C-alpha positions, 0 to 999 in steps of 0.5 A: 661521283667521288667516294666519301668516307664518314669518320666514326668515333668510338662512341658511334657518333659520326663526323663530317665526311671527306673524300676517300683519297684525302682520308687515306692520304691523311692517315698515311702521313700521320702513320709516317710521322708516328713511325719516325719516317715523315715525308721529306720537306723537299717533296721527294716522297710526295709522289709515293705518298699519293700512289700509296693513298690511291692504292689504299683507296683502290683496295676499298673498291671491290671493282678494282679488286675484281679487275686485278684479281686475275693477274695475281698469283702467290707463286713467283714462277707463275707471275714471271711466266704470265708476264713473259708469255705476252709480248706486250711490255704494257701487259708485263708492267701491269702484271709486275706492278699489280703483284707487287702492290698486292704483296705490299698490301698483304704484308703491310695492311693485311699482315698475311702475305701468303693468303693463309686462313686466320686459323690455319696451322703454321707450316715449316714449308711456308715462305718467310716474310723476308721471301715475300718482301724480296719478291715484291721488291723484284716485282717493283724493279721489273715494273720500273723497267717495263714502265720506262718502255711504256711511259718513257725513261724519265716518267714519274711512274718509273720513278715511283716504282723504283722508289717502292722497290728500294724503300719497300721495307720502310713503306711496309712499316708505315702501312703496318702502323696505319693498319693498327691505328685505322684499320683495326677491323681487319683482325675482327673479320671471322673465318666464315665472313672471309670465306663468303667474301672470297667466294663473292669476289671470285664469282663477280670477278669471273663475270667481269672478265666474261664481259671484258672478253665479249668486248675484246672479241667484238673489238677484234672482229671489228678492227682485226689489228694485232693490238686488238688481237693481243688485248683479246689474247690477254683477256682470254688467258686471264679468264682461263686462270680463274675459270678452267672450264672456259674454252676459246680457240678462235685465235689458234 
């Protein structure tokens, strides 16, 4: 079933629903026009618009956040180590893309790239926004490189990753405008609500990864292929990062 969005006016009355992706795309295109960065008439940015609309829709899906949560790290060294530890270029592409997407959303939509609590004190040791922007551009650049190995050097995926790396600041401006016009509720979420949302997402994420581990283990036992082994190993590593008590040594 396609997800639907029901627009609600300021007086509380609702308007006809529309597909979530269509709503996100409409908001995105309007936000681009508002900041003076309308889409080119020749369609050169159409693929990025679609990608960003889908990304916005994905972040409205708790299951998506659970699936990618174990790939995300606030530390660039951890991201690089996680990606390079795996010989799978598809896995490396996914790690870099997910972390780049997360920073894009954290800076543009949530205005909170380091994941600080709303009432936390400022710190002289906290990285600047420019640091996070630089990381995101680097992640998208790596994602573009690895996507060429996975999908082909002329793939649309590689082109989108490259455009996001080059024009990252422009897209942050668009998403910041979108946040102010359409996502004002983000600034009204209280500390207690954030805490419970974080805990609920973590608990659900661990369970999803445990289920994935069982599926990958059964697949490996059934086929015994190197590809199945690598998929199992990737899942084990992700599960260990979110659940330090998880033990599995059968692949050693």
